[in-house]
N, C-alpha and C positions, 0 to 999 in steps of 0.2 A: 185482613187475613181471614179466610174462611175457617169454620169450626174444625173441620177435619184436619187441616193443616196445623192449627193450633194444638189439637189433641196429640198430633205426632210429635210436637216440640216439647211436650211435658215429659220430663224424666220418669221412667217407669218406677212404680212403687216396688221395692224389693222385698219379697216375702222372707221373714227371718226363718232361719233353719230351726225346725221345732225340736222339742224333746220328746222322747218316747217313740218306740218302734211304729206304732200304728200311724202316728202324725207324720213320721218321716216317710212312711209308705204313701200317704196321701200327698205329701210334698212332692215326691218323685213322680207321681201319677200327674200331678198339675203341671209339672215342668214339661211332661211330654203333650199333655192335652192342650195347653195354652194356644198354639197355633190354629187349632181346629175348633175351639170353643165357640167363637162368635158365629161361624158358619153353622155349627150343629144347633146352637141356640135359635138362630133365625130360621132354620128349617123346622124345628120343633114348634116354633111359634106359628109359622105359616100353616102347618098342618093341624093346629089346634091342640097339640099334645101339652104344650104349656100356654099359659095365658099371661099377658101383662098389658094393662091398658092405663092410660092416664098418667098421672104424676104421683109419686109416693108422697106420703105425709111429711110433715115437719118443715113447713115454710119458715124460712129465716128472714127473708126480706128481699129487696131488689138492689141490683147493682147501683151504686150511688151515681147520680147524675154527673156527667163529665168524666167518669172513670172508664178505663178501656179494659175489656176482658184480658187481653194479653198482659197488661200490667198487674191486674188482680191475680192472675196465674203465677207471675214471678213472685208476688207477695206470698201466695200460698205455698210456694216451693220452699220459701225461707222457713215455713212452719211445718215442713216435712211432709207436704202433700205431693203425691206422685200419680201418674197416670194410672187409671183403673181400667185395665184391658178387657176384663171379662164381666162387666156389669150389664144389667138390663139397660135398655134405652127407654127412658120416659118420653112421654109425649112432649115434643118441643125442646128436648134436650139438645144442648150444644156440647157441653163439656162435662166429664166425669172424672173426678179425682178422689183419692183416698189417702188417709194417713194411718198407717198400720200401727196398732198398739202392740200387737203380738202376732203370732201365727193364727191365733183363734178370733181376735176382735180387731175391728177397724171403725174409723169415722169415715163416712162416704159423703161427699158434697157434690151437688150437681148445679150447673149453670145452665139456664134455658135461654133460648132465642129472644124472649121478651125481657130478659135481665133478671128473672126471678132466680133466687138462690135457695135451695133446699138441702138439708143435710140430716143425717141420722147416724146412730152407732149401732153396730150390728155385728153378727158373726161374719167372719170371712167366707167367701164361697169355697175356698180351698179346705178350710178346716171342717165346716158343717154344711155341705151343699144343700142337703134337704131343708134343714132349718133356715138356711139363708134364703132359699126360694120361698118358703112359707112365711118368711118375715117374723120367725119366732125370735123373741127377746130383742126386737128393734126398739130403740129409745131415741128420744129427741136430743138429749145432752146439749140443749140450746146454749147454756152458759159456756161450755167448752168451745162451740163454734163462734160465739160472739167474741171470745178472747182472741181468736185467730183472725176473723174477717175485720175487725176494727171498724173504721170509718169507710171501708170500702162498700159496705152494704148498708142501705137505708132500711131500718128494722120494720118488720110487719107490725 
């Protein structure tokens, strides 16, 4: 199965309804903008308004030999990872999933065509779009990811 079809089969990560009027306004704004986000992102990238190249930091490892991406995704679903619809697309990326900690923070995991797995902990784009784009407070949180990926990934 190709990556686009796999990405569509992953259940959507459901953003929790936040506390506070300002966060609730942001929540409602994103509910409206979700369908247009990727188109706008791609246009802004095309015209150079935004830049995103290569792969983000925080290499975890490689998908273990003999393991299938489809099965790994089912494993990640059991650990509350869901489709990350509004993420950057890294070079060679096939799959993007996230585990929401709250309205404000998330764990973001990517699986690349070559089997490389990368992940980081960050602000959600919904809560702090500018800080998210600028990668402010992005952390490796490697031990957390290792607990979830188990023997599905050969460590770097």
